[in-house]
TORDO-298759 format. One record per residue (C-alpha): residue in three letters; x, y, z. Coordinates in steps of 0.2 Angstrom, whole numbers, plus 5000, padded with zeros to 4 digits. Each point is the difference from the previous one (the first is absolute). Layout:
N
ALAXYZ...
//
This chain:
289
MET512350335003ALA498350085003ASP499049854998GLY499849875013VAL500749824996TYR500049855010PHE500349814997VAL499349855007ASP500549824999THR498849854995GLU499350015018ARG499650184998THR501350045013PHE500750184998THR501849994995TYR500350184994TRP499250175004ASN500650164993LEU500050185006GLY498750044987ALA498849875008GLN500450085017ARG499750184994ILE498349954991SER499349885014GLY500850075016TYR500649835004SER501949975002ALA501049854994ALA500349955018GLU498149995003ILE499749894984MET501549894997GLY499649825005ARG498150025000ARG498949944986CYS498950114988TYR498549905005ASP500150065018ASN499050144993ILE501350145005LEU499650114986ALA498249944999HIS499850024981VAL498250024994ASP499250044983GLU498750144998GLN498649895005GLY500949985017ARG500549824997SER501649945009LEU501349944988CYS501349935011ASN499249845004SER499049954985LEU500250114985CYS501950055002PRO500850054983LEU501749965006ALA499449825005ALA499249984983THR501650064991MET501049875009LEU498749874996ASP499850034981GLY501650104996GLU499150134992PRO500450195005ARG498550115007GLU499650185002VAL498550065010SER499550155011VAL499649965019TRP499950085016LEU501349965013ARG499750055019HIS501450125005GLU500949975017GLU499050155007GLY498449904995TYR499350104986ARG499849934982LYS501250054986PRO499749964982VAL501549924991ARG500449934983LEU500949845001ARG500949894988THR500449815004ALA501349884991PRO500749835004VAL501749975006ARG500849854991ASP501649905003ALA501349954987ALA498949854995GLY498550124997GLU499149935015ILE499050135010ILE500850035017GLY499150155006GLY499250164994VAL500350204999GLU498850145002VAL500350184996PHE498750125006SER499950194998ASP498950135009ALA498550044990SER499350135011ALA499450164992THR500850155010VAL499950184998LYS501750095003ALA500650184997VAL501150024986GLU500950155006ASP500250085017ALA499150154993ASP498449904999ARG500049955018ALA498950145007ARG498849974986ARG500049815003ASP499850025019ALA498550114997LEU499249864990THR500549855010ASP499349945017GLU501450025013LEU499649835008THR499849874986GLY501050094986LEU498549984989PRO499150144990ASN498950105011ARG498250064998ARG500650174991MET501049894986PHE498649874999ASP498750134997ALA501150074985ALA500149834993LEU498349965002ARG499550164990GLY501249954987ARG499249834998ILE498250065000GLU500650124986ASN500849864990LEU498549895002GLY498950144992ARG501250044986TYR500849844995GLY498949865009TRP501449955011HIS499049905013PHE500549995018GLY499349955017LEU500150075017LEU500349885016ILE500050065018VAL500949895012ASP499750015019ILE500849905013ASP498849915012HIS500050025018PHE501450124999LYS499550095015LYS500249845010VAL501849994994ASN500450185006ASP499149975017GLN500849835003TYR501850034994GLY500250194999HIS500250134985THR501849944997ILE499349824995GLY498650094991ASP501250104990ALA500949844996VAL498449924994LEU499750144989GLN501750004992GLY499949804997VAL498350024992GLY500550144989ALA501649914994THR498949844997LEU498850114990GLU501450084990GLY500649824995ALA498349934996VAL499550134986ARG500650004982ALA501150134991GLY498850154996ASP498949975016VAL500150135013VAL500049975019ALA499850145013ARG499850025019TRP498350085000GLY499950035019GLY500049925016GLU499949814997GLU499450024982PHE500949994983ALA499450044983VAL500549914984LEU499850054982VAL499949844989GLU500149984981ALA498449894997SER498750004987ASP498749885009ASP499549965018ALA500949824998GLY501750094998LEU499750125013ARG499549865012GLU501549904996THR501150145006ALA498950035016GLU500149825004ARG501949994998ILE500250145011ARG498849935014VAL500949824998LEU501850075001VAL499750125015ALA499249855009GLN501549904997SER501250145007GLU500650055017ALA500750165008ARG501449945010ARG500850105014GLU501249925013THR499049855006LEU498350054993ALA499349944984ILE498450094996SER498849944986VAL498550104994ARG498749984987VAL499250134988SER498350044992VAL500050074983GLY498750104991GLY500050044982THR499250054984LEU500550054982ALA500050174994ALA498750064988PRO500250154988VAL498850115010ASP500849975016THR500850145010PRO501249965014GLU498750025013THR498749884991LEU501449874998PHE500550005018ALA498350015006ARG499649834990ALA501649915006ASP499750065018GLY498349924999ALA500849844994LEU501250015015TYR498550025012GLY499349854993ALA501549905001LYS500350065019HIS498249955004SER500049844991GLY501349935012LYS501650094996ASP501549924991ARG499150004983VAL499850094984GLU498550094994ILE499950084982VAL498650104995GLN499550064983PHE499550174993ALA498150025001
//
């Protein structure tokens, strides 16, 4: 089956791990079986970045009260990046009705863009960043123009975030461009999993990413920006024996009906400048003046 499935006993020791779980997480049964879920292998976190495996574990709660649960979380893939999953838990009972373990079923909740037909491949490649697989600047510009038009015509509010990797030059200088590329790929994958359906993440250039966020107020825009910042901080780019962690600064602003792409980017870029010069690893949201 496509979904990941695993069983644990009352000591939360893994007793079953299917191929779907391996496909989604990157971990094989040989790496998992006999270990405990609170060993933090998958390192589940919620959108606030809080660790679930040791204190807020849905499966542990289900085995305690017998109630099934369904929640959205982010696991840490074997390669280090964060992947969104939808998980469902249920108790496992013996013939007498006593709880003897738990089962968790989880599915990949990543929003991915794929070509529907081979004939679309050339067009897709022209609109996709080769390194990260994300929409490139050309596709993002088209999406941004459409959002501005819809804001003026229908009042559909949105915001723009610019995400910049802190100290990225040091990563390239210390580890080389191959590791630098791995960091860009990992951050791109984490960003793609951090946003909601309807939002757009693109590789803007260099170590910068741009995000269009469906948001009607500063609080909603900031919530997405903070989720991005936290999830990137809890991710790693792993290659052989290296595990590289990076931080990002995020600048953002809500779009106004009078905005052009140029004025909107200028305002978001000013917010990013403020985040960078206020210590990095932070979010700055500015209002339309």
